Structure formats: C-alpha cells, structure tokens
N, C-alpha and C positions, 0 to 999 in steps of 0.2 A: 348490250355490251360493247365497248368502244372495238372498233376496228383497230387491227394492230397495224403499227406504224414503227415499223424499228429505228426510225430516228427522234419518235417522239416520247419521251418520259409520261404517265399517268398513275397518277392514282385514283380511281373508279368506286364508288358506293353507289350500287343498287339498291331499294328497300327499304333504306337507313331512315329514319327521321332527321330532315333536312337540318334541324336546330343543333344536329350532333355531329357533320357530318366535316366541319371545320374543322375540329376539334380530334375529331376522327385521321381524319388526312394529317396532321400538324404528327401525329402519335404515326403513324405508318413512316413518317418521313421520317420524323427521329432514328426509328429503327434501321432505314436502309444505310441512314446516315453513322448510327453504331457500325455498321456491318461495313461500311464501304462501299454501297451499291451506285457507281453513278448512273448505271441506265437500268431502269423497270419500268413494269407496265404491270398494275398490278390492280385485278376486279376485285372488290367486297363484296360480295350476294347477301343479303338476309333473305333467309327460309323458314317456314314453319315446322316444326316438330317432324311430322309424317315424311315430307318431301328430305329433311335431314339422315332420318334413318332407313329412306332409301338409299341414299346416296352412304352411307356410312355400310350398307349389307353390299349394295353394287363392288363398291372398291375397294372396302377392305374386310367385308365378308364377315360384318360384325351386327349382330343381330339387334341394338339397342340406338337411343339417340344421345347423340353428343351434343357437345357446345360449337365446333369447330372441326373443319375439312380445307386441309390446303392439297395444292396441284402446282406444284411449279411448273409451267407448259414451255418450256423456250428457255432454257440455264441460260444460253449465250446472251440474252438480252434481259436477264430475270421477270421473266411474265409470268403470271399466275395469276389463279384464282381461288379465292379463299370464301369460306361460305360460312355464314354464322347462323347459330339459330335463335331467331328472337324470344321465343317462348323460354328455351331453356336458361337464357342470357338473362331474362327476367327473374329465374326463378332464385338463381345463381347469385345475383347480385342480392335479394333478401337475406339470400342463407349467409353472405359473405360482408352483410351490413356494407354492401356499396353501395352509391348509386347506380341506375342502369346505366349511365353515361360510364360512369369507372369501370363497370364490367365489360361492359363494350369494347371500352380503351384496351382494356387488359387482353382482352384476345384478339384484338389485331393485333397486338405486339405476339402474343401467343402461336397465331398463322402466322405472321411474318419470319419469326424464327424459324417453324417449319420449311419456309421456303427458303430459306437460309441452309438448312441442311442439319437441324438440331430435333433431336427427336425423342419422345418422351413413352419410349414402349419397354422400357426396364429402368430397373430401379437408380442405376449410375447416371445412367443417361435423363432420366428424368429429372433429378436431382440437379444436374449441370444445367438442364435448359431450365427447371423453375427460380433457381439462384438469378439466370442471367434477365428473365422475364420481370421478376421483382426488382434487380437492379433498374432495367432501363425505364420501370413503371414510377420506381420511387427517384430517381435521378429526373425523368421529364417533367411530374408534378412538383416538385421542390425546385428546380428549376425555374419554372413559368408558374409557380406558385399558384397552381390548378387545385387543387387537392379535392375539391369542391367544383365541381360545370359551375 
C-alpha cells in the first residue's frame, strides 16, 4: 500500500491485472471528477472470496461473499480503501454478459460511490445509487467510446 501523504493525490491498484489498471484508474478519476473531489487517496485491493467474506463478516457482520467493500478512512482528504473480489467479479461478468474489465469498472464506480456516501442498504437509496452508477458507467463508456475494452 502507498503511504499517506496529505499533499499527494493518487489512485492505487493492488493485485489487479496490469493491462486493466489504466482504464480502471480513468474510471475512478471520472467518478472523482463527477463528484467534485479535488483531494483524494484511493487504494483498490483485489481479494479472493475467502478474504472478502472474512472482511464482510468482521466489518459488516454479514456471513457471505460480497463483490466490493469500501472504507472511507480520512474524510478530510477523501482517503479510502476499496476491496474487490476477483472470482465474484468474474462470475458476475458472465452472469451480466459483461467482459471482466467492464464488471471491474462497474464495481470501481460502485465502490467510489460508497466512499462518496451513497448507500444501497434500503430500496430507496439502492435505487438512487444504482441509477447514479449506471449513468456514470454509460456516460464514461459512451464519451470515450470504450464499450468494449
């Protein structure tokens, strides 16, 4: 993990395939811009199902695998960690007829929106969050003509 320096902005990816990091950083940056975040320090960490299930139990008291968990650590500089499950995202990509890279990008957006304060724990908030998430995903990929990586 990158050491915190409150004067430096960064988006860091750990454990992700190198060939996808550039586009995922761009997507995360697009969310930051859309949410008007000027200072930020974000780490994305890829985990296996066992690791993310442990985190879900420890921090959310939920005994199941999840695809993404976000933690805003220092709100003043918008510093946080976002954990994404490798095999869960691969399975979801197949289920939703996405490429794995598209599914990762979608979850990068989802995790970033959680850091921004959006929640999906009840029907009303989930509806708002997913509408925002879908809009960002569609605008980014139509704007940059990247529907398929």
